[in-house]
N, C-alpha and C positions, 0 to 999 in steps of 0.2 A: 335246466329247469327241474329235472328229476331230482337233482341234488338239493335244490331249494325246498322241494316238497318234503324231503326226508327230515329236514331241520324244522319243519313247521310244527307248531304245537297245536293245542286244541282251539286256540283263537285265530289261527291263520299263520302268518309268518312270524319269525322271531325278529328281535330288534336289529340284528346284524344284517339281515336280508330285507328288512322292511323298506328301506329307501330304494333298493334295486327293484323289488317286486312292485312297488307303487308306480315306478316309472314304466315298467313293462305292461302292466294292466291286466295280465292274465292270472298270475298267482294271487294277487291281491283280491281279485274278484272271486276266485274260487274259494279262498279262505274266508271270505265274508267281510263284513264291515270293519271289525276290529283290526284286521291286518292292514287294511287300507289307511286307517287313521294312524297307525303306528308308522307307516311308510312316510306319510306327509310330515309327521312330527320329526322323524329322523332327518328328513331333508331340510326342515326348518332349522333344526339344531346345527346342521352343517353350515347353513347360510348365516346363522347368527354368529358362529365361530369366525367365519370369514369376515362378517360385518364388524366384529370386534377388532379384528386386525386392521381393517380399513379405517375404523374410527380412530384407532391409536395412531396409525400413519398420518391420517388427516390432522389430528391434534398436534402431532409433532411438527408436521409441515407448517401448520398455522403458527405454532410457537416460533419456529425458525424465521418465518416471514415477519412476525412481530419484532423479533430481536434484530433482524436486518434493518427493519424500518427505524428502530430506535437508534441503531448505530449510524444509519444514514442521516438521521436528524442531528446527530452530534458532530457530523463532519464540518459543517460551516463554522460552528463554535471553535472546534480545534484548529481549523484553518486560520481563523481570525487570531487566535492565541499564538499560533506559530508565526504568523505574519508580524504580529506585534513584537515577538521575541527577536525575529530576524531584523526588524527595523531598529530595535534597540542595539543589537549587536553591530549593525552597520554604522549606526550613529556613533557608537563608542569607538569603532575602528577608525572612522573618519576623524574623530577628535584626536585619537592617538597619532594618526598620520600627520595631522596639522601641527601637533606639538613637535613631532620629530622633524618635520620640514622647517619649522621655526628654529629649532635648535641647530640644525645643519646650516641654515642661513647665517645664524649668529656666529657659528664656529668659522664658516668660510669668510665672513666679513672680518673677523678678528685676524685670520691668517693673511688675508689680502692686505689688511692694514699693516700687519707686521712686515709683510714682504715689501710694501711700499716704503716703509721706514728704513728697511735694510738697503734698498736700492738708493734711496736718497743719501744714506750714510756713505755708501761705496762711491757714488758720484762725487761727493764732497772730498773724500779722501784721495781719489784718483781721477781728476777731471779730464786730463788729456786722453787716457785710454778709453774712458767712457764716451768722449766725443767721437773718437775713431770707430768704436763699436757701433754707435748710433748711426754714423755715416755709412758703414758697411751694411748694416741691416736695411737702411733706406735704399741703397743701390739694389740689393737683392729683391726687395719688394717691388721696386720700379720695373726691373727686368721681368719679373714674374707677371706683373700686371700687363706689360706690353705683349707678352706671349699669348695671353688669354684673350 
């Protein structure tokens, strides 16, 4: 306290010690009314500086909340858009698969038809061996069916 009184001017406390002396109550009262007012003003200025930071933080938080709300509002629209794109892609893939299956069926039918024509041609060229092969295959199938 002795040091604070050394720094005191004719009106009481200086601005640097004004906040501290106003809170203590003794030095501000001994210095008179002007020192006490300076102390309260110094304290208010500190509170206003802290309040400015709080206002800035509050404004930034509010801005972030608004932005998050805007983004959350866009989510259903984006989901619908992506679902539509996925539906189109699956539909296109299904069409492609259907075409490929049709092409494969046509190719297999052509091959089977060609195979049938070749077998018919071989049976006409070699009727006795074809009859014996058919008889042997029949016996093998009959024995297999009896075992099962």
